[in-house]
MARTORVEX-741682 format. One line per 3 residues: number of its first residue (from 1); for each residue x, y, z of N, C-alpha, C, O. Coordinates in steps of 0.2 Angstrom, whole numbers, plus 5000, padded with zeros to 4 digits. Example, Ala and Ser with C-alpha at 12.3 -4.5 7.8 and 13.67 -1.06 7.14 Angstrom:
<atoms>
1> 5066:4972:5039:5062:4978:5039:5066:4984:5039:5071:4983:5042; 5064:4989:5035:5068:4995:5036:5064:5000:5039:5067:5006:5040 .
</atoms>
This chain:
<atoms>
1> 5004:4994:5000:5000:5000:5000:5004:5006:5000:5009:5007:5004; 5002:5010:4996:5006:5016:4996:5003:5022:4999:4997:5021:5002; 5006:5028:5000:5004:5033:5004:4997:5036:5001:4993:5039:5005 .
4> 4997:5037:4995:4991:5040:4991:4985:5036:4993:4979:5038:4994; 4985:5029:4992:4980:5025:4994:4977:5025:5001:4971:5026:5002; 4982:5026:5005:4980:5026:5012:4977:5033:5013:4972:5034:5017 .
7> 4979:5038:5010:4976:5045:5011:4969:5045:5008:4964:5048:5011; 4968:5042:5002:4962:5041:4999:4957:5038:5004:4951:5040:5004; 4959:5032:5006:4954:5028:5011:4953:5032:5017:4947:5032:5019 .
10> 4957:5035:5020:4956:5040:5026:4951:5045:5024:4947:5047:5028; 4952:5048:5018:4947:5053:5016:4940:5050:5015:4935:5054:5017; 4939:5044:5012:4933:5041:5012:4930:5040:5019:4924:5040:5020 .
13> 4934:5037:5023:4932:5036:5030:4929:5042:5034:4924:5042:5037; 4933:5047:5033:4931:5054:5036:4925:5056:5033:4921:5059:5037; 4924:5056:5026:4918:5058:5023:4912:5054:5026:4906:5057:5027 .
16> 4913:5047:5027:4907:5043:5029:4906:5045:5036:4900:5045:5038; 4911:5046:5040:4910:5048:5047:4906:5055:5048:4902:5056:5052; 4908:5060:5043:4904:5066:5043:4897:5065:5041:4893:5069:5044 .
19> 4896:5061:5036:4889:5059:5035:4885:5057:5041:4879:5059:5042; 4888:5052:5044:4885:5049:5050:4884:5055:5055:4878:5055:5059; 4888:5059:5056:4888:5064:5061:4882:5069:5059:4878:5071:5064 .
22> 4882:5071:5053:4877:5075:5051:4870:5072:5052:4865:5075:5054; 4869:5065:5050:4863:5062:5052:4861:5062:5059:4855:5063:5061; 4866:5061:5063:4865:5061:5071:4863:5068:5073:4858:5068:5077 .
25> 4866:5073:5070:4864:5080:5072:4857:5081:5070:4853:5084:5074; 4854:5079:5064:4847:5080:5062:4843:5076:5066:4837:5078:5068; 4844:5070:5068:4840:5066:5073:4840:5069:5080:4834:5069:5083 .
28> 4845:5072:5082:4845:5076:5088:4841:5082:5088:4837:5083:5093; 4841:5085:5083:4837:5091:5082:4830:5089:5081:4825:5093:5085; 4828:5084:5078:4821:5082:5077:4818:5080:5084:4813:5081:5086 .
31> 4822:5076:5088:4820:5074:5094:4819:5080:5099:4815:5079:5103; 4824:5085:5099:4823:5091:5103:4816:5094:5101:4813:5097:5106; 4815:5095:5095:4809:5098:5093:4803:5094:5095:4798:5097:5098 .
34> 4803:5088:5094:4797:5084:5097:4797:5084:5104:4791:5085:5107; 4802:5085:5108:4802:5085:5115:4799:5092:5117:4795:5093:5122; 4800:5097:5114:4798:5104:5115:4790:5104:5113:4786:5107:5117 .
37> 4788:5101:5108:4781:5101:5106:4777:5097:5112:4772:5099:5114; 4780:5091:5114:4777:5087:5119:4776:5091:5125:4771:5091:5129; 4782:5095:5127:4781:5099:5133:4776:5104:5133:4772:5105:5138 .
40> 4775:5107:5127:4770:5112:5126:4763:5109:5127:4759:5112:5130; 4762:5103:5124:4755:5100:5125:4754:5097:5132:4748:5097:5134; 4759:5095:5135:4759:5093:5142:4757:5099:5147:4752:5098:5151 .
43> 4760:5105:5145:4758:5111:5149:4751:5113:5148:4747:5115:5152; 4749:5112:5142:4742:5114:5140:4737:5109:5143:4732:5111:5146; 4739:5103:5143:4734:5098:5146:4734:5099:5154:4729:5098:5157 .
46> 4740:5101:5157:4740:5102:5164:4735:5108:5166:4732:5108:5171; 4736:5113:5162:4732:5119:5163:4724:5118:5162:4720:5120:5166; 4723:5114:5157:4716:5111:5156:4713:5108:5162:4708:5108:5164 .
49> 4717:5103:5165:4716:5099:5171:4714:5104:5177:4710:5103:5180; 4719:5109:5178:4718:5114:5183:4711:5117:5182:4707:5118:5187; 4709:5119:5176:4703:5123:5175:4697:5118:5177:4692:5120:5180 .
52> 4698:5112:5175:4692:5107:5176:4692:5106:5184:4686:5106:5186; 4697:5106:5188:4697:5105:5195:4694:5111:5198:4690:5110:5203; 4696:5117:5196:4693:5123:5198:4685:5123:5197:4681:5125:5201 .
55> 4683:5121:5191:4676:5121:5190:4672:5116:5194:4667:5117:5196; 4676:5110:5195:4673:5105:5199:4672:5108:5207:4666:5107:5210; 4677:5111:5209:4676:5114:5216:4671:5119:5217:4667:5120:5221 .
58> 4671:5124:5211:4666:5129:5211:4659:5126:5211:4654:5128:5215; 4658:5121:5207:4651:5117:5207:4649:5114:5213:4643:5114:5215; 4654:5111:5216:4653:5108:5223:4651:5113:5228:4646:5112:5232 .
61> 4654:5119:5228:4652:5124:5233:4645:5127:5231:4641:5128:5236; 4644:5128:5225:4637:5130:5223:4632:5125:5225:4626:5127:5228; 4633:5119:5224:4628:5114:5226:4627:5114:5234:4622:5113:5236 .
64> 4633:5114:5237:4632:5114:5245:4628:5120:5247:4624:5120:5252; 4629:5126:5244:4625:5132:5246:4618:5131:5244:4613:5133:5248; 4616:5128:5238:4609:5127:5236:4606:5122:5242:4601:5123:5244 .
67> 4610:5117:5244:4607:5112:5249:4606:5116:5255:4601:5115:5259; 4611:5120:5257:4610:5124:5263:4604:5129:5263:4600:5130:5267; 4603:5132:5257:4597:5136:5256:4590:5132:5257:4586:5134:5260 .
70> 4590:5126:5254:4584:5122:5255:4583:5120:5263:4578:5120:5265; 4589:5119:5266:4588:5117:5273:4586:5123:5277:4582:5123:5282; 4588:5129:5275:4586:5135:5279:4578:5137:5277:4575:5139:5281 .
73> 4577:5136:5271:4570:5137:5269:4565:5132:5273:4559:5134:5274; 4567:5126:5274:4563:5121:5278:4562:5123:5285:4557:5121:5289; 4566:5127:5288:4566:5130:5295:4559:5134:5296:4557:5137:5291 .
76> 4556:5134:5302:4551:5138:5303:4553:5146:5302:4559:5147:5302; 4548:5150:5300:4549:5157:5299:4553:5160:5305:4558:5164:5305; 4550:5159:5311:4554:5161:5317:4555:5155:5322:4550:5151:5323 .
79> 4560:5155:5325:4562:5149:5330:4567:5152:5335:4570:5157:5334; 4567:5148:5340:4572:5151:5346:4576:5145:5348:4574:5139:5347; 4582:5146:5351:4586:5141:5354:4582:5138:5360:4584:5132:5362 .
82> 4577:5141:5363:4573:5138:5368:4569:5132:5365:4569:5127:5369; 4567:5132:5359:4563:5126:5356:4568:5120:5356:4566:5115:5357; 4574:5122:5354:4579:5117:5353:4581:5114:5359:4582:5107:5360 .
85> 4582:5118:5364:4584:5115:5371:4579:5111:5374:4580:5106:5377; 4573:5113:5373:4567:5110:5376:4567:5103:5373:4565:5098:5376; 4567:5103:5366:4567:5096:5363:4573:5092:5365:4572:5086:5366 .
88> 4579:5094:5366:4584:5090:5368:4583:5087:5375:4584:5081:5377; 4580:5091:5379:4578:5089:5386:4573:5084:5386:4574:5079:5390; 4568:5084:5382:4563:5079:5381:4566:5073:5379:4564:5067:5381 .
91> 4570:5073:5374:4573:5067:5371:4577:5064:5376:4578:5057:5376; 4580:5067:5381:4584:5064:5386:4580:5061:5392:4581:5056:5395; 4574:5064:5393:4570:5062:5398:4565:5056:5396:4564:5051:5400 .
94> 4561:5057:5391:4556:5053:5389:4558:5048:5384:4562:5048:5380; 4553:5042:5384:4554:5037:5379:4550:5038:5373:4552:5036:5368; 4545:5042:5374:4540:5044:5368:4540:5051:5367:4535:5054:5369 .
97> 4545:5054:5364:4545:5062:5364:4540:5065:5359:4538:5070:5360; 4538:5061:5354:4534:5063:5349:4527:5065:5352:4523:5069:5349; 4525:5062:5358:4518:5063:5361:4518:5070:5364:4513:5073:5366 .
100> 4524:5073:5366:4524:5079:5370:4525:5085:5366:4520:5089:5366; 4530:5086:5362:4530:5092:5358:4533:5091:5351:4539:5092:5350; 4529:5088:5347:4532:5087:5340:4535:5093:5336:4539:5092:5332 .
103> 4532:5099:5337:4534:5104:5334:4541:5106:5336:4546:5108:5332; 4543:5106:5342:4549:5107:5344:4554:5102:5342:4560:5103:5341; 4552:5096:5342:4557:5090:5340:4558:5091:5332:4564:5090:5330 .
106> 4553:5093:5329:4554:5095:5321:4559:5100:5320:4563:5100:5316; 4559:5106:5325:4564:5111:5324:4571:5109:5326:4575:5110:5322; 4571:5104:5331:4578:5101:5332:4581:5098:5327:4587:5099:5325 .
109> 4577:5093:5323:4579:5089:5318:4581:5094:5312:4586:5093:5308; 4577:5099:5310:4578:5103:5305:4584:5107:5306:4588:5108:5302; 4585:5109:5312:4591:5113:5314:4598:5108:5313:4603:5111:5311 .
112> 4597:5102:5315:4603:5098:5314:4604:5097:5307:4610:5097:5305; 4599:5096:5303:4600:5096:5295:4604:5102:5293:4608:5102:5289; 4601:5108:5295:4604:5114:5293:4611:5115:5295:4616:5117:5291 .
115> 4613:5113:5301:4620:5113:5303:4624:5109:5299:4630:5110:5297; 4622:5103:5298:4626:5098:5293:4627:5101:5286:4632:5100:5284; 4622:5104:5284:4622:5107:5277:4627:5113:5277:4631:5114:5272 .
118> 4627:5117:5283:4632:5122:5283:4639:5119:5284:4644:5122:5281; 4640:5114:5287:4647:5111:5287:4649:5109:5280:4655:5110:5279; 4645:5106:5276:4647:5104:5270:4648:5110:5265:4653:5110:5262 .
121> 4644:5115:5266:4646:5122:5262:4652:5125:5265:4656:5127:5261; 4654:5124:5271:4660:5127:5274:4666:5123:5271:4671:5126:5270; 4665:5117:5271:4671:5113:5268:4672:5114:5261:4678:5115:5259 .
124> 4667:5115:5257:4667:5117:5250:4670:5123:5249:4675:5125:5245; 4669:5128:5254:4671:5135:5254:4679:5135:5255:4683:5138:5251; 4681:5131:5260:4688:5130:5261:4692:5127:5256:4698:5129:5255 .
127> 4689:5123:5252:4692:5120:5246:4693:5125:5240:4698:5124:5236; 4689:5130:5239:4689:5134:5233:4689:5142:5235:4688:5146:5231; 4690:5143:5241:4691:5151:5243:4696:5154:5239:4695:5160:5238 .
130> 4701:5151:5237:4707:5155:5233:4704:5157:5226:4707:5161:5223; 4699:5154:5224:4697:5156:5217:4692:5162:5218:4691:5165:5213; 4690:5164:5224:4686:5170:5225:4689:5175:5229:4686:5180:5231 .
133> 4696:5175:5229:4699:5180:5233:4698:5187:5230:4698:5188:5224; 4696:5192:5235:4695:5199:5233:4689:5199:5228:4690:5203:5223; 4684:5196:5229:4678:5196:5225:4672:5197:5229:4672:5197:5235 .
136> 4666:5199:5225:4660:5200:5229:4658:5193:5232:4655:5194:5238; 4659:5188:5229:4657:5181:5232:4661:5180:5239:4658:5178:5244; 4667:5182:5240:4671:5181:5246:4667:5186:5251:4666:5184:5257 .
139> 4666:5192:5249:4662:5197:5254:4656:5194:5256:4654:5194:5262; 4652:5192:5251:4645:5190:5253:4645:5183:5257:4641:5182:5262; 4650:5179:5256:4651:5173:5260:4652:5175:5267:4649:5172:5272 .
142> 4657:5179:5268:4659:5182:5275:4653:5185:5279:4652:5183:5285; 4649:5189:5275:4643:5192:5278:4638:5187:5280:4635:5187:5285; 4637:5182:5275:4632:5177:5277:4634:5173:5283:4630:5171:5287 .
145> 4641:5171:5283:4643:5167:5288:4642:5170:5295:4640:5166:5300; 4643:5176:5296:4642:5180:5302:4635:5179:5304:4633:5178:5310; 4630:5181:5299:4623:5181:5300:4621:5174:5302:4617:5173:5307 .
148> 4624:5169:5299:4622:5162:5300:4623:5160:5307:4619:5156:5310; 4629:5161:5309:4631:5159:5316:4626:5162:5321:4625:5159:5326; 4624:5168:5320:4620:5171:5325:4613:5167:5324:4610:5166:5330 .
151> 4611:5166:5318:4604:5163:5317:4605:5155:5320:4600:5153:5323; 4610:5152:5319:4611:5145:5321:4611:5145:5329:4609:5140:5332; 4614:5149:5332:4615:5149:5339:4609:5152:5343:4607:5148:5348 .
154> 4606:5157:5341:4601:5160:5344:4594:5159:5341:4589:5159:5345; 4593:5157:5335:4587:5157:5332:4585:5164:5328:4590:5168:5328; 4579:5164:5327:4577:5171:5324:4573:5170:5318:4570:5164:5317 .
157> 4573:5174:5313:4569:5174:5307:4574:5172:5302:4579:5174:5301; 4571:5167:5298:4575:5164:5292:4576:5169:5287:4581:5169:5283; 4572:5175:5287:4573:5180:5282:4580:5184:5283:4582:5188:5279 .
160> 4583:5183:5289:4589:5186:5290:4595:5183:5286:4600:5187:5285; 4594:5177:5285:4600:5173:5281:4598:5171:5274:4603:5170:5270; 4592:5170:5273:4590:5167:5266:4592:5172:5260:4594:5169:5255 .
163> 4590:5178:5261:4592:5182:5255:4600:5182:5253:4602:5182:5248; 4604:5182:5259:4611:5181:5258:4613:5175:5254:4617:5175:5250; 4610:5170:5256:4611:5163:5253:4609:5163:5245:4613:5161:5241 .
166> 4603:5166:5244:4601:5166:5237:4605:5171:5233:4606:5169:5227; 4608:5176:5236:4612:5180:5232:4619:5177:5230:4621:5178:5225; 4621:5173:5235:4627:5169:5234:4626:5164:5228:4630:5163:5224 .
169> 4620:5161:5228:4619:5156:5223:4619:5159:5216:4621:5157:5211; 4615:5165:5216:4615:5168:5209:4621:5172:5207:4623:5172:5201; 4626:5173:5212:4632:5177:5210:4637:5172:5207:4641:5174:5203 .
172> 4637:5165:5210:4642:5161:5207:4640:5158:5200:4635:5155:5200; 4644:5160:5196:4643:5158:5189:4648:5152:5187:4654:5153:5188; 4645:5147:5185:4649:5141:5183:4652:5141:5176:4658:5140:5175 .
175> 4647:5143:5172:4649:5143:5165:4649:5150:5162:4650:5151:5156 .
</atoms>
């Protein structure tokens, strides 16, 4: 073998290696572009998922408020904690409480339903309150919650809390 043949073979090997390197470079660029596109669609899917979860939490909150509205509407127009305490005492003392004061027992059970519905609404609120920061809904919820605690503890007229609940339901827009 002479030097010219070795040089020629080396040149062909270098050319083949350069072609392979160029092909590898194109494959790397293509995989990088595909990775960037995949990342874009993954971010878009994650954002869609967040919006769906936000919508789900808002829907659950609105449903909890609607349920609370129904339980408050079921309460008598005026009631007092005296009715509830009397019913509790009768339940502790007698075996047949329905024969004594069925109206007061009804108020006790309705109040228990109302308190349970408020707990569900409060839990839903805690899950989605960040979506309503510095909005009318946050203000209305706080005002309602203060009125509700007074109403649940002492009794009173359901018209003290019912309008606030109904305005909350109408204010929360899901779609």
